[in-house]
C-alpha positions in Angstrom: 5.3 9.0 0.9 1.8 10.4 1.4 -0.7 12.4 -0.6 -4.1 13.9 0.1 -6.7 12.5 -2.3 -10.1 13.7 -3.2 -11.8 11.1 -1.0 -9.1 9.7 1.2 -5.6 10.2 2.5 -3.0 7.9 1.0 0.2 6.8 2.5 3.0 4.2 2.0 5.0 3.2 5.0 7.5 0.5 5.9 6.3 -2.0 8.5 8.7 -4.7 9.5 10.6 -4.1 6.3 7.5 -4.5 4.1 6.2 -1.6 2.0 2.6 -1.1 3.1 -0.3 0.9 1.7 -2.5 2.8 4.1 -5.8 4.5 3.2 -7.0 6.9 5.8 -4.6 5.2 8.2 -6.0 1.7 7.6 -4.1 -1.2 6.1 -4.9 -1.8 2.5 -2.2 -4.0 1.0 1.5 -4.7 0.7 4.2 -4.8 -2.0 4.7 -8.6 -1.8 2.6 -11.7 -2.3 0.2 -12.4 0.4 -3.2 -14.1 0.9 -4.8 -11.4 -1.4 -3.6 -13.3 -4.5 -6.2 -16.0 -3.7 -9.0 -13.5 -4.1 -8.3 -13.7 -7.9 -7.2 -17.3 -8.2 -10.1 -18.9 -6.3 -12.9 -17.4 -8.5 -10.9 -17.9 -11.7 -10.2 -21.5 -11.0 -14.0 -21.9 -10.5 -14.7 -20.1 -13.8 -11.6 -20.1 -16.1 -13.8 -19.3 -19.1 -14.5 -15.8 -17.7 -13.4 -13.1 -20.2 -14.7 -9.8 -18.8 -13.8 -9.1 -15.2 -14.7 -6.1 -13.0 -12.7 -5.4 -9.8 -14.2 -2.9 -7.4 -11.4 -1.5 -5.2 -7.7 -1.3 -6.4 -5.7 -1.3 -3.1 -2.1 -2.1 -3.9 -3.1 -4.0 -7.0 -2.1 -7.5 -5.6 -5.5 -9.1 -6.4 -6.2 -7.2 -9.7 -2.9 -8.2 -11.2 -3.5 -11.9 -10.8 -6.6 -11.9 -13.0 -4.2 -11.2 -15.9 -2.6 -14.6 -15.4 -5.7 -16.1 -17.0 -7.1 -15.8 -20.5 -9.4 -12.8 -19.9 -10.2 -10.2 -22.5 -10.8 -7.2 -20.3 -10.1 -6.2 -16.7 -12.0 -3.1 -15.5 -10.9 -1.7 -12.1 -13.0 0.9 -10.4 -11.9 2.9 -7.4 -13.5 5.9 -5.7 -10.1 7.6 -5.1 -8.8 8.9 -8.4 -5.3 9.6 -7.1 -4.8 6.0 -5.9 -4.0 4.8 -9.5 -0.9 6.9 -9.8 0.0 6.4 -6.2 -0.1 2.6 -6.5 1.8 2.8 -9.8 4.5 4.8 -8.1 5.1 2.5 -5.1 3.9 -1.0 -5.9 4.4 -3.6 -8.6 2.5 -2.0 -11.5 3.7 -3.2 -14.9 0.4 -5.1 -15.1 -1.4 -1.7 -15.4 0.1 -1.3 -18.9 -1.5 -4.5 -20.1 -3.8 -3.6 -23.1 -6.7 -5.5 -21.4 -6.8 -3.2 -18.3 -9.0 -0.1 -17.9 -8.5 2.0 -14.8 -11.8 3.8 -14.0 -11.9 6.4 -11.2 -15.4 6.4 -9.7 -17.7 5.1 -7.0 -18.0 1.4 -7.5 -21.5 1.5 -6.0 -22.7 4.0 -8.6 -20.8 2.2 -11.4 -22.9 -0.9 -10.7 -26.1 1.0 -10.1 -26.1 3.2 -13.2 -23.6 1.4 -15.6 -24.6 -0.7 -18.6 -21.5 -2.9 -18.8 -21.9 -6.7 -18.4 -19.3 -9.0 -16.9 -18.5 -12.7 -16.4 -17.0 -12.0 -13.0 -17.4 -9.2 -10.5 -14.8 -9.1 -7.7 -15.7 -6.8 -4.8 -12.5 -5.8 -3.0 -13.9 -3.4 -0.4 -12.7 -3.5 3.2 -14.1 -3.5 6.7 -17.7 -2.6 7.2 -16.9 0.2 9.7 -15.1 2.2 6.9 -17.2 5.1 5.6 -19.4 4.0 2.7 -18.4 0.3 2.8 -21.7 -1.0 4.2 -23.6 -0.4 0.9 -21.5 -3.2 -0.7 -23.1 -5.7 1.6 -26.7 -4.9 1.0 -29.4 -6.8 -0.9 -29.8 -3.9 -3.3 -26.2 -4.0 -4.3 -26.1 -7.7 -4.8 -29.2 -7.6 -7.0 -27.8 -4.8 -9.1 -24.5 -6.6 -9.4 -26.4 -9.8 -10.5 -28.0 -7.8 -13.2 -24.6 -7.0 -14.6 -23.5 -10.6 -14.9 -23.8 -12.5 -18.2 -25.3 -16.0 -18.2 -23.0 -18.2 -16.2 -21.5 -15.3 -14.4 -20.4 -15.1 -10.8 -19.5 -12.6 -8.1 -16.8 -12.9 -5.4 -16.5 -10.8 -2.3 -13.9 -10.4 0.3 -15.4 -10.7 3.8 -13.2 -9.4 6.7 -13.9 -12.2 9.2 -11.8 -11.0 12.1 -13.6 -7.7 12.1 -17.1 -9.2 12.3 -19.3 -10.2 15.2 -21.1 -13.5 14.8 -24.4 -11.7 14.1 -22.8 -9.5 11.4 -21.4 -12.5 9.6 -24.8 -14.3 9.7 -26.5 -11.2 8.3 -24.0 -10.9 5.5 -24.4 -14.5 4.5 -28.2 -14.3 4.6 -28.3 -11.1 2.6 -25.8 -12.5 0.0 -27.8 -15.7 -0.5 -31.0 -13.8 -1.0 -29.5 -12.6 -4.3 -27.3 -15.6 -5.0 -28.9 -18.8 -3.7 -26.1 -20.8 -5.3 -23.1 -19.8 -3.2 -19.9 -21.0 -1.7 -17.9 -19.8 1.2 -14.1 -20.1 1.2 -11.8 -19.5 4.2 -8.3 -18.0 3.6 -6.2 -17.6 6.8 -7.9 -14.5 8.3 -10.6 -13.7 5.8 -13.6 -15.2 4.0 -14.3 -15.2 0.3 -18.0 -15.4 -0.8 -18.7 -16.8 -4.3 -22.1 -16.3 -5.8 -23.3 -17.9 -9.1 -26.0 -16.3 -11.3 -27.4 -19.6 -12.5 -25.3 -22.8 -12.8 -22.8 -23.3 -10.0 -19.2 -23.7 -11.0 -16.7 -26.0 -9.2 -12.9 -26.5 -9.5 -12.3 -29.6 -11.6 -9.1 -31.7 -11.2 -8.4 -31.0 -14.9 -8.7 -27.3 -14.5 -6.6 -27.2 -11.4 -3.8 -29.3 -13.0 -3.8 -27.1 -16.2 -3.4 -23.8 -14.4 -1.0 -25.0 -11.6 1.3 -26.2 -14.4 1.9 -22.5 -15.2 4.9 -21.3 -13.2 3.4 -18.0 -12.0 0.2 -19.5 -10.8 1.9 -22.5 -9.2 4.3 -20.2 -7.3 1.4 -18.1 -6.1 -0.4 -21.2 -4.7 2.7 -22.7 -3.1 
């Protein structure tokens, strides 16, 4: 299937027997569990008390859906392509979209952060490679500072960093820029990508008690296995 959106061309194809989402011809997600689930689990295991979560970038919904495995009160998902919500619902696991905690918000995530008034415990930035049009603004000092202003006390931000698409100098620049806004930060490696975690004030870690509690839940345990 394919459709022409307002800001991008959307397609779903079969690659090696796996249903795959393409946006402007570039890989964006698949219809089965993959490393993207960790982009939700890692920050939530650091900060399980987070109640209000913002996800910038829907993709196939693999990451966004996992936040609902935790005791959050609201999950806002912003994506610049309005037609992606219906397209993802049609082709990928999407029952989670009907959860009463979910708000699907078509719009530019950059402008949402710049001009919005909402505050969150966790902001998850799910934007792809830097060479995609408009993506670079999500790796700037200005964006990080504005995102920080939307975090409640104790809040944190997580950001996918496409390691295999970066030159060493690019990676060093991203880390330096990120830490200029979030001096308390952690860097996680997940197969072929990095995940940056930034803390507004106190730094959160994964305690043995928290890990044991959540991995006792079948869905989370299966995701992590």
